[in-house]
C-alpha positions in Angstrom: 110.4 113.7 130.3 106.8 113.1 129.3 104.7 110.2 130.6 101.7 109.7 128.4 98.6 107.5 128.4 96.6 106.8 125.3 93.1 105.5 125.8 92.1 103.6 122.7 94.3 101.0 120.9 92.8 101.4 117.5 94.8 102.4 114.5 95.0 106.2 115.2 95.5 105.7 119.0 98.3 103.3 118.3 99.9 105.5 115.7 99.7 108.5 118.0 101.4 106.4 120.8 104.3 106.0 118.3 104.3 109.7 117.6 104.6 110.4 121.4 107.4 107.9 121.8 109.3 109.2 118.8 108.7 112.7 120.2 110.7 111.9 123.3 108.1 110.6 125.8 109.8 108.5 128.5 106.8 106.1 128.7 103.5 105.7 126.7 100.9 103.4 128.1 98.3 102.3 125.6 94.9 101.3 127.1 93.1 98.6 125.2 89.6 97.2 125.7 90.7 93.7 124.9 93.3 91.8 127.0 94.9 90.1 124.0 95.6 93.5 122.3 97.2 94.9 125.5 99.3 91.8 125.9 100.5 92.0 122.3 101.5 95.7 122.7 103.2 95.0 126.1 105.1 91.8 125.0 105.7 92.2 121.3 105.3 96.0 120.8 102.9 95.4 117.9 99.2 95.8 117.3 98.6 93.7 114.2 94.8 93.9 114.4 95.0 97.6 113.6 98.5 98.3 112.3 99.9 95.1 110.9 103.7 95.1 110.3 104.4 98.1 112.5 106.8 97.7 115.4 106.2 100.1 118.2 109.0 101.8 120.1 110.1 100.0 123.3 108.7 102.7 125.6 105.1 101.9 124.4 103.4 99.3 126.6 99.8 98.1 127.0 97.2 97.5 129.7 93.5 97.1 130.2 93.5 98.9 133.5 92.5 102.6 133.2 94.1 103.5 136.5 97.4 101.8 135.6 97.4 103.6 132.2 96.8 107.1 133.7 99.0 106.8 136.7 101.6 109.7 136.8 100.6 110.8 133.2 101.4 114.3 132.1 99.3 113.8 129.0 96.1 111.7 128.6 95.0 111.1 125.1 91.5 110.0 124.2 91.2 107.9 121.0 88.0 106.0 121.2 84.9 106.0 118.8 83.2 109.3 119.3 79.8 107.9 120.3 81.4 105.8 123.1 83.3 108.7 124.7 80.7 109.8 127.3 80.3 106.2 128.7 84.0 105.7 128.8 84.7 109.0 130.5 82.2 107.9 133.2 84.7 105.3 134.1 88.0 107.1 133.3 87.6 110.7 134.5 88.4 110.0 138.1 91.7 108.4 137.2 93.0 111.3 135.1 95.6 113.2 137.0 94.4 116.7 138.0 97.4 118.4 136.3 97.4 116.3 133.1 96.5 117.8 129.7 93.8 115.9 128.0 94.1 115.4 124.2 91.1 114.5 122.0 91.9 112.7 118.7 88.2 112.0 118.1 86.2 113.4 115.1 82.5 113.3 115.6 79.4 115.0 117.0 77.6 113.3 119.9 74.2 112.0 119.0 71.3 113.4 121.0 73.3 116.4 122.4 75.0 117.9 119.3 78.1 118.3 121.4 81.6 118.4 120.0 84.1 115.9 121.6 85.9 118.6 123.6 82.5 119.6 125.1 81.8 116.0 126.1 85.2 115.9 127.8 84.5 119.1 129.6 81.1 117.8 130.7 83.0 115.0 132.4 84.7 117.5 134.7 87.9 118.4 132.8 88.6 122.1 132.7 88.4 123.6 129.2 91.9 125.1 129.3 93.3 121.5 129.8 91.5 120.1 126.7 93.5 120.0 123.5 92.3 118.9 120.1 94.6 117.3 117.5 93.1 117.3 114.0 94.3 117.2 110.4 95.0 114.8 107.7 95.8 111.9 110.0 95.8 108.6 108.0 97.1 106.3 110.6 99.0 103.8 108.4 101.0 106.6 106.8 101.9 108.2 110.1 102.8 104.8 111.5 105.1 104.4 108.5 106.7 107.7 109.6 105.7 109.5 106.4 105.7 113.3 106.7 102.4 114.8 108.0 101.2 117.9 109.7 98.3 118.6 112.1 96.6 121.3 114.1 96.9 121.4 117.9 94.1 123.6 119.2 93.2 124.7 122.8 91.5 127.7 124.2 94.8 128.1 126.2 97.5 128.6 123.6 100.2 127.7 126.1 98.6 124.3 126.6 98.5 123.8 122.9 102.2 124.7 122.7 103.0 122.2 125.4 101.3 119.4 123.6 102.9 120.4 120.2 106.3 120.1 121.8 105.5 116.5 122.9 104.4 115.4 119.4 107.1 116.8 117.1 109.2 114.0 115.8 110.9 114.6 112.5 108.0 113.3 110.4 105.1 115.0 112.3 104.7 118.8 112.3 102.1 120.3 114.7 100.7 123.8 114.2 99.1 125.5 117.2 96.0 127.7 117.5 93.1 128.5 119.8 90.1 127.8 117.4 88.9 124.5 118.9 85.4 124.9 117.3 86.8 125.2 113.8 89.2 122.3 114.3 86.5 120.0 115.6 83.8 120.9 113.0 86.3 120.3 110.2 87.2 116.9 111.6 83.6 115.8 112.2 81.9 116.9 109.0 84.6 115.8 106.6 83.8 112.2 107.5 80.2 112.7 106.3 81.4 114.3 103.0 83.9 111.5 102.5 81.0 109.0 102.6 79.4 110.9 99.8 82.6 111.1 97.8 83.0 107.4 98.3 79.5 106.7 97.1 80.2 108.7 93.9 83.3 106.5 93.3 81.3 103.4 94.0 78.7 104.4 91.5 81.5 104.7 88.9 81.7 108.5 88.7 85.1 110.1 88.1 87.2 113.0 89.4 85.0 115.8 88.2 82.2 114.5 90.3 84.4 113.8 93.3 86.0 117.2 93.1 82.7 118.9 92.9 81.5 117.1 96.0 84.7 117.9 97.9 84.5 121.6 97.0 80.8 122.0 97.9 81.4 119.9 100.9 84.0 122.4 102.1 81.4 125.1 101.7 79.0 123.1 104.0 81.8 122.7 106.6 82.6 126.3 106.4 79.0 127.5 106.8 78.5 125.3 109.9 81.9 126.2 111.4 81.2 129.9 111.1 77.7 129.6 112.5 79.2 128.0 115.6 81.8 130.7 116.0 84.8 129.0 114.3 87.4 130.9 112.3 87.0 130.5 108.5 90.8 130.4 108.2 90.9 127.2 110.2 88.7 125.5 107.7 91.0 126.6 104.9 93.9 124.9 106.6 95.0 121.5 107.8 92.0 120.8 110.1 89.6 121.8 107.3 90.5 121.4 103.6 93.6 119.3 104.4 91.8 116.7 106.4 88.9 116.8 103.9 91.1 116.0 100.9 92.9 113.1 102.6 89.7 111.5 104.0 87.7 111.9 100.7 90.4 110.6 98.3 92.5 108.1 100.1 91.7 104.3 100.0 93.2 104.2 103.5 90.2 106.3 104.7 87.5 104.1 106.4 84.8 106.7 105.6 85.9 106.7 101.9 85.9 102.8 101.8 82.5 102.6 103.4 81.1 105.1 101.0 82.5 103.2 98.0 80.9 100.0 99.3 77.5 101.8 99.7 77.8 103.1 96.2 78.4 99.6 95.0 75.2 98.4 96.6 76.3 97.0 100.0 74.2 97.9 103.0 75.2 100.0 106.0 74.6 97.0 108.2 77.2 95.0 106.3 79.8 97.7 106.6 79.2 98.4 110.3 79.6 94.7 111.0 83.2 94.7 109.6 85.5 94.4 112.7 88.0 97.2 113.6 86.6 99.5 110.9 84.6 102.3 112.7 83.5 104.9 110.1 82.7 108.0 112.1 80.7 109.5 109.3 78.1 106.7 109.6 77.8 107.3 113.4 77.8 111.1 113.3 76.0 112.0 110.2 72.6 112.4 111.9 74.0 114.5 114.7 75.8 116.7 112.2 72.6 117.3 110.2 70.6 118.0 113.4 73.3 120.4 114.7 73.2 122.3 111.4 69.4 122.5 111.4 69.5 123.9 114.9 71.6 126.8 113.6 69.7 127.3 110.4 72.6 126.0 108.2 71.9 124.4 104.8 73.9 121.3 104.3 72.4 119.3 101.3 75.3 116.9 100.9 75.3 115.9 104.6 71.5 115.7 104.5 71.6 113.4 101.5 74.3 111.2 102.9 72.3 110.8 106.1 69.3 109.9 104.1 71.3 107.1 102.4 72.7 105.9 105.7 69.2 105.8 107.2 67.8 103.9 104.3 65.5 106.6 102.9 67.2 106.9 99.5 69.9 105.1 97.4 73.2 106.6 96.5 72.0 106.9 92.9 68.9 108.8 94.0 71.1 111.1 96.1 73.0 112.1 93.0 69.8 113.0 91.2 68.6 115.1 94.1 71.8 117.0 94.4 72.0 117.7 90.7 68.4 119.0 90.5 68.7 121.5 93.3 68.0 125.1 92.5 71.1 127.0 91.3 72.7 129.7 93.4 75.8 131.8 93.4 78.9 129.8 93.9 79.9 131.5 97.2 78.0 129.7 100.0 
């Protein structure tokens, strides 16, 4: 029987704890930063700040002690905001059991280094063939409601990916395994930035033609960067690419989409960042995505424009004009 630890009691970490429990784990310990959240999970099996109305399985418990969470774990899951991962791992890496697989649920590019999340984990001393990435259309509230969903489980060691997939396969969650960690992570990180742009278009009052155009051209940007970094183009045509992109860009449950809509309606980035429990990874990672692309000679006009809006250089309306006035080119690329 699997013993699992999930570090991060936000909506996706909590929903994934449920997936593990429903998949047959004998115990799932959810590490929370705040004592009141850990106590609620432990005593009431709920986490109403992030997933109101969801009752967690009895095997899910909570703690604020990293060592207690990781003790005896076969699987350690990391589900914290991407830009806080390095600091957190500085405190957690030494408590991760040496034979445990480490799963990254995070979708971002580290600022200043351009590293993907699995690379940050590896830099903390975890061997590459123990690091597994789970990515796909993962809207937490739908998964917590046990609605059917599928995701990619990627690791350079396919056997490790298969082990994790076997642990997260309750009837409503279907994992697909592969070895393309680069493609899975680039798809997950960049789609957040594209979703901000699609949300801005909606906030400005534009319709489905505009949003569809942004999604399609956004996929082209994701694919160009993924291929430049050595990712498999097929990955970006699958769940971790186009699947995740569609869900994040179109669903009102997507935080990046909601923040984009608010920006399009005239609200400021500072206002949206101040909303509790609503981390929008696209806001935090857009600059690092653009810098990573520039370092590899990849043209990403939508991501560049979204970053300019987030950094206050242009308005969403000005971004629309800039994108529409770009020189025409052949559709491919």
